[in-house]
Steps between C-alpha positions, in 0.01 A plus 500: 500500500620850414539772750280794561476847656278579792388858552386602840433799733680546828335592830603873448327512163810463275545248223756239436558187294681172541626259246429131569670196345289217358530327840336803668823615671555876506804588309485884467341766717432855381524829686179672611326721252245774573290418188391173358602613154861551630506142632366379162783700326740314739370161380548620139856601590580147642354353183731723298818477703507151647672328202798729512774376742648854517186609694564279795701648794645212701549598865593363845313626806683592818396170646684315217181400317493540122224675308440699183327802370352524147556843357350700216710648230509826691652321804177511713434184698183320373510214739705324778538128566482309819822441696678181396747291697752488217599678186414186303141511633480868418618423148224236466248769613627725216441217250146456639423864450634485147281199432180627669532884467363522150169352612190697400289339770406765766284401793342826609438474880413864542 
């Protein structure tokens, strides 16, 4: 099964999206947006940028956990991954975003 996006509203009224893999595991979390249309634009940006390896910023948190940010061509962060125990696991997460990020399925939970 292919992945999908879920669009939702936070308790403070802002919007966000997550990208889920085919196994329903969350692989990318967006920032919060004030408008639903902005969150929808964020999804479109993931769809556009996820295939380009240069758009992934591979990082290590202060606690030693690996994670990544997916960035737009202008350098703005579109989404952030979970924390991974190893760089190898993080790199598998990037592969999963590349495979699932072009999905056109959006579950609107707003």
